[in-house]
N, C-alpha and C positions, 0 to 999 in steps of 0.2 A: 174182689178183694175190699176190706173196708176203708174207709178215707185215714190215712195216717197224717195227714197235714195237722191235726192237733200235736202232735209229738213236737211240732215247731214253738209253740206256745211258751210264754217264758216261765211257765212254772216247774219245767222239766229242765234236767242236766242232761250233759253227754253221756253219762251212764245209764239214763233213763231210755234213751233212743236207742242205745247198743241193746240193753236188756230186752225191749220190746220186739226188736227184730230176732233174736235168737230164739226167744219163746215163741213168737209165730213160727218161725221154721221148726222147732222142737214140735208144736201142737200139731201142726199141718200132717207131721209123719209118725207121732207116736199116738196121738188121739184119732186125727181123722176129721173129716169136716161134714160127714154124711147123718142122717138120723140114728140115734143109739137105742135100741128097744130096752137095753139093759134086764133081761129074762130073770136073773140073780141077781138083783140090786146089791145085796149084803157083798156076794162074792166080788161084784165089778168095782164097788167102793174100796174093798181093800187091794185090788189091784191096782185101782188108780193112785193109790197113797203110797203103794210099794213103789208104783210109777215115778211118781211127783218127787218121792225120796230118792230114789238111784240117781235121778236126774238131777239131784241137787236144789229143784225149786223150793222146797218144805224149807229150806234155810231161811228163805226170805221172810217166810211166816214165823218162823221159830228161830231166829239170828242168835250164834254163839255168844253175842255180847249182851242177850237181853233186850228188855224193854227197849233201853238207850239207842240199841240198832236195829231197832223197828222204822222202817220209811214208809209212810203210809202213802207215800205215790207209786212206790214199788209194787205195794198190797193192791193197790188201785188197776195199775197197768196189768198184772198178772190176773185179775180176775176178771177184767176186761177181755183180756186174750182169751183164757180158757174159757169164759161163758159162750164167747161167738162160737166155740167149738162144741162143746159139751156141757151141758149145764151140771152134769155129775161131776166131773173134772174140776168145776169150781167149786163145788160143794166139798168136794175130799179135801181141797187147798185151803177153804176160808175154815173149815170145822178144825184142823189141825191148828191152825193161829188161833180161834176164837177158843179153843178147849186148852191150851197152853198160856193163852195173854195173861190171864190172873195170877199163874205161876212168875210169867218172867216180871209182872210189876210188883207183884208183892209176896212172892215166895222167897225164904231165906236160900242160903247157897246150899243146903242140903237137898231143898226141893227142888230147885232147878238143876241139881245134879243127877239127881234120880229121874225126873220126868222129862225133861227138855230134849234128850240126845235121842232118846229111841224114837220119839214124836218127829225131831228133825230127819231122821234117817228113814222114815216111812215104817219102821218096825212096830210102832205101837200105835193106837188111835185114840185120840182126844176127844171130849164132850163138855160142852157146859151146860148146866141143869139150873135154869133159873124158873122158868115157868112151872105154874101149878093149874089143876082145872078152873080153880077158880080166881087166879092170880097170875095174869099175863101181863099185861099192859099195867095194872096197877100194882107193883112190887109189894105196898106195903100192906098189902090185903093177904100176903104169905102166911100159911101156917104150917108147914113145914117146919117142926122143932129140932133144935139143937140144946140137949140138957148134960151139963158138966157131971162126968162120971169120974172115977180113978183113973189118972192118966191120959182122959181125952173126953171126947164127946159122944153123946147116944143121938142119932138121927132116928127120927119116927114122922112119918109123913110120905107124901106122894110129888111128884114133879112129872108133868107130862109135855107134849110136844117135843121132845128132846132130841135134837138131830145127833145123829150116832149112836143111839139109844139102842141095844142089843149088840152092838159090835165094840164099843168101844173098850178100849183097855183101862180107863179113868174118867172119871166124872169131877169136874169142879162144880161144887154143891152149895145153893146159899139156904139158909136155915134161920127160923126166928131163935135167937139165942137171949132175947129178953133184956138186955143192956136197959133199954129205953123203949118207948112207943114208937110204932111205926117204921120209919125205914133205918133208925136208927139202932134199932135192936137186932139186926140181922148179920150175920155173921158167914165165911164162908170156908169150905174144905176141900180138899182133895182126896177124895175117894175111888179107892180101887173097886174094879168092877167085879172083883172075887170076893170083898167083903162080907163077911158072913150078915145077913140082916138085910142086904140089897138084893132086889130081884126085879126081872122085866116083867111087869103085870100084864103088859100089851105091847104088840106090835103095831102100828097104825099105818094105813094105807093112805097114800094122798095122789092127787092127779097126774104128779111130778114126782114119780117114784124114788124115794132115797129111805135110807136108814133112818126110823123114826120110833120113838118109843115112850110108854109110860112107865116110872120107874118108880118101884115101892119099897120105903125105906120103915123096918120095923127092928127096933133094937138093934140097928146097925152103928157100930163103935169105932169111932176113928181115932188114932192117938191126936195129942194136943198138937205136936209137931206138923200135922197136917192142915192146920190152921193157915190160912193167908190172912196176913195183917194182924190187926189187934181185934179182939172180940168187939162186935158190934160196928166194925166196920166192912161189912160185907156189901152194905149199898154202894160204898165207895169204892171195891173193889171192884162191883159189877158195872158201873158208870164209868169209870175210867176205862174198862177195857173195851166196854160198847162205844166210847168216845172217838177209839183209834179205828174199829171196825166197823163203824155205821157205815163210814165214807163209802168203804168197799162195798156194800149193800148195792149202793148207788151204781157205783163201776160194774157190777155183775150184770145189773139191770142194762146200763149202759151197753155192753156185750151183748145181751138178747138184742137189743133195739138194732142196733148195726147191723148184727147178722141178718134180722128182720128185712131192712132198708134193702140191704144187699139181695136176698131172696126176692123181693120185690122188684126191683130192677129188672135182673135178670128175668122175671117171669113177661113183666110188661112190654119187655122189647123184643118178645116171638109171639105173642098171645094176639090173634086176629081180633078186630071187633068193629062191626059196621064198617067192613071193607079197609080200614085201617089198622095199623097194630094200637096194641090198648097204649101204648106209651105215648102216640100221638095226638092222643084225647086230650084235652083240656082240665079235665075234671082228675084226671088221672096225673097230672103235672101238677095241680094243685095239691093232691094229695101226698105225693112226693116231696114237695117243698116244705109243707108241714110236718111232715116226718124227718126231714133233714134239719130244719130247724131246731126242732124240739131234740136232736140229739146232740147238736150244738151247744144249746143252752144247757144241757143236762151235764155235757162234760165238763165245760164251763164252771157249773156248780159242784161238782165232783174233786174236780183238779183244783179248784180252790179250796176249798176244806181240808184235802191233803196237805196242800202248801202250809195252810194256816198250822197245822201240827208240826210238820216238818221243818219249816222254814221261819216263820212268826213266833214259834214256838210257845203256843198258847192253847189251850185246850180249846178244840174248834165245835164248842156245844153247838152253838145256833146255825154255823155253816155245814156241819156235819148232818146237822137235822135238816137243813134247807136242802142240800144234797140228798139226803136218800129220802125226802119227801116228793122233790121234782124228779128225780131221775127215775124213779119206782114207778111213778105216776104216769109219767111221759112215756117210758118204755111199753106201759101197758096198752096205750094210744097208738104206738108206732106199730107194734106187734098185731093190734088189732086191724089197723089199717091195712099191713100186709095181710093178712088174712082175706079181708075183702077185696083185697086186688086180684089174689089169685081166686075167688068165688069159689064154686063148689070142691074145688081142688084143694083148697085152704083148711077145710076141715074134715081130711082124709088122713086117718092114721098112715104113717108112713111117709107123711111129706114135712119138710123142714119146720115150715110156719105152723104146723099145728102142734108140734112139738115145743116151739118156743111159745105158743098159745098157753100151755099146761104150766109151761117152766116160769113163767113170769108172774104169774098171779102170785105167788106165795110170798113173793118179797115185797109187797105193801104191808103185808102184816107182821112179818118176824123181823125179830131186834128193833121194836117199835113199831106199832101200826102207823100208817098216814095220819092219822086222827092226834097220835100221840105226838107226833113231830110236829105237828101242828100248835098242840099246846106248849112244847119246849120251846119254839118259835117266838112266840106269842109273849112266854116269860121272861126270854133273852131281852126281847123289845120293851116292854114294859119296866126291865130292871129287877126284877124279883127273880129270888131263887128258884133252882130247878125243883 
């Protein structure tokens, strides 16, 4: 059982502790605690989305009250708990939030009414399409274009590394609309998956399987009513959304790390080594101490960032970048330590720490690679604009 003492920290309210307990019980029964092979990842992701929707958990990521009702501490607790049980379950939850966050924050009443309720119920799947082959961390290098046409906008170009690509019912798409150079000339649009001119160019296979694809836009026309915010405000839409959800990436990493520590502790307590249990070896104890300390440090940063947004009421740009950077890097070290303590068994398919080793790696890249988070933090420290 993962350490729960952090729930007594002053970042949390009684409702958070109650939620954590209820979700833990549900996840243990509905998702399980073992290895998840995911033979058909698309089908499994759809199943998990429906499961989360039916149980009401997606209402925490897509609240009826819109962006005002989003509680980042709650989102982090959910992602941490789900990640300890299943990386794909965490992914399914997170993407429903990320793919609707821009609509909650910047959509008008008509867009919110049309898109949020079905995603909240787990009946439709959402996606967020920002990255391009040569414009991942560098959003200003985006080349997908949005050209005004009668009654709307024509999208042309390509998006890649798009989570839920191929199974999503709608995509929030960012494209260069040309109002100004760089990031000031980007707009955001909601694009239904069946819109003519939008196609799946490629399905991408990765080490921790989840739905991922390259999208192609060729004379893809969307109505002006599907634009989020004003023309040219797309970068603002993207960054406001990521400021909310970036902390939760750190929370997912925290869930992986906690599970890795639990697995390692269980293993060393029964594994003989040199006439003693591995747990009795001082080198083992030192490694476990390092792992536990990194987990607590990561948790403090993650929940500080969430508290900054929820309670202090200010954009947690610096805090979220620190949380995402440290928690993902620390989790990589913790999971690697668990694999090392397992020895050869740790790199065997079907063993939980091997699954965790594959799942943790991408978190140091997506929603802003670690190097980008360092730039964000440095600019905040230096007092310059992001």
